[in-house]
C-alpha positions, 0 to 999 in steps of 0.5 A: 480529502485534504489528507490525500494531498498530503502524502508525498509532500514533506512539508505537510503534517506527518499524520495527514500523510500517514492517513493518506498512505493508510487509506491508499494501501488498504484499498490496494491490499483489500482488492489484491487479497479479494482476488486470491480469496480461496488461497487466503482462506486456507492461509495459516496466518489470518492477519496477512491483510493487517500486516500488509496494510501496516507494512506497505503504508510504512513504505508509502510514508517513508518513501514519500509517494507523490500525492498523485500516486496516493490519489491513484491508489485511493480512487482507481479501479485497478491500481496496477497503472498507479504503480507506474507512477512510483520511482523505480526504487519506490516500486522495488521496495513496494514489491520487496516488502509485499513479497516478504510479508506474503512469504512470511504468512506461508511459514 
């Protein structure tokens, strides 16, 4: 669980922060896509989940999400309130990248 505390802290090793972001975002993406399973099954791009996980983990790492936000994404049953812990700029980037990746799957 040391990796969870690493995200958002610029003085922590980058690989720990990266791992924490990957875990947090993977859980979010899996839950989000599970809610939309019938639509995803018809998607022309089966790698949507992998692209979202990679792209949003990069956003988490680059924007230095706080350890509290990463922990929330990792443990909450509903990550909606976790997004409230992001700064307005972080949240906008999360939404923007997510939408861009999702729309790319519909071409």
